[in-house]
N, C-alpha and C positions, 0 to 999 in steps of 0.2 A: 561422356556422363549428362545427366540429364537435370534439371534445376533441384528437381529434389532430393534426385540422387545422395551429393553434397551433405546433405542438410541430415540424413538418415546415417550415412555413415559415422558422421560428427556423434551425433546421438546414440549410436552403440559403443563408439571408441571410448566415449566417456562412461560408460553407462557400468555402474557397480551391480546392478542386478543381471545385465544380460547377460549367456556366456562368456566366459574370459576366450577363449580361443573364435569367438566373432567380433570381439573389442578387437583382437590381436588382429585380425583379417583386415579388420575396416580400417587401422591405423596403416597396415600398411598397402590400404589403396591409396587413401587418400595422401601420405606421404608420395607416395610414388607419380601423383595427380601433379601434386606441387613441383617437381622434377629431381627429388630427392633419387638417386640411383636404388634400384632394386638390390643390389648387394650391401649398401649403407642400410638402408631400412628392415630389410629382412635379419641382420646382426642384431642390431638394434632391437628387434622385436624376437630374438630367441628362434628365430628359423633357419635353417640353411637357406641358400638360395634357389634350390630349386623347390622346395616348400614355397617361398616366396613366388616364385614364380607361376609353377600352379597355382596360386589364389588370384595372382593378375591374370592369367589366363581365362580361368575360370569368368571369374568379374566382367571380362570381356564377353564373355560369351551368353552368359547369361546376369548381368548387373548385380543384383542386391539377391536374388537366389542362389546366384552361385558360389556367394560365401557361403553358405550352411551345409553341413555336413550330409553326406550321400551315405544311403543304408553302406551296412560293410557286408554283409551274406544274408543268404536266403534264412538264415537258422533265426527265430522268434527269440527279441530281448532277453535278456536276463537267463538264455541255455547253454551251459557249460557242457565241454567235451568229458 
């Protein structure tokens, strides 16, 4: 982790204005970096272990950008079936 990344993650984790899913992911990364097990961190943050593992892997591959949601489909936003 670069020196700037923990500072950004802390800001995201504490922010009331950031999307709460992003804050949740930031908390997960911060706690696992401190040595707390992924299983414990995931459950404390309301995630399953597989979800926690997914976010951890995405952070390792694309640090801060990896925590953002990816587009779900090719369908324009707001369009329903």
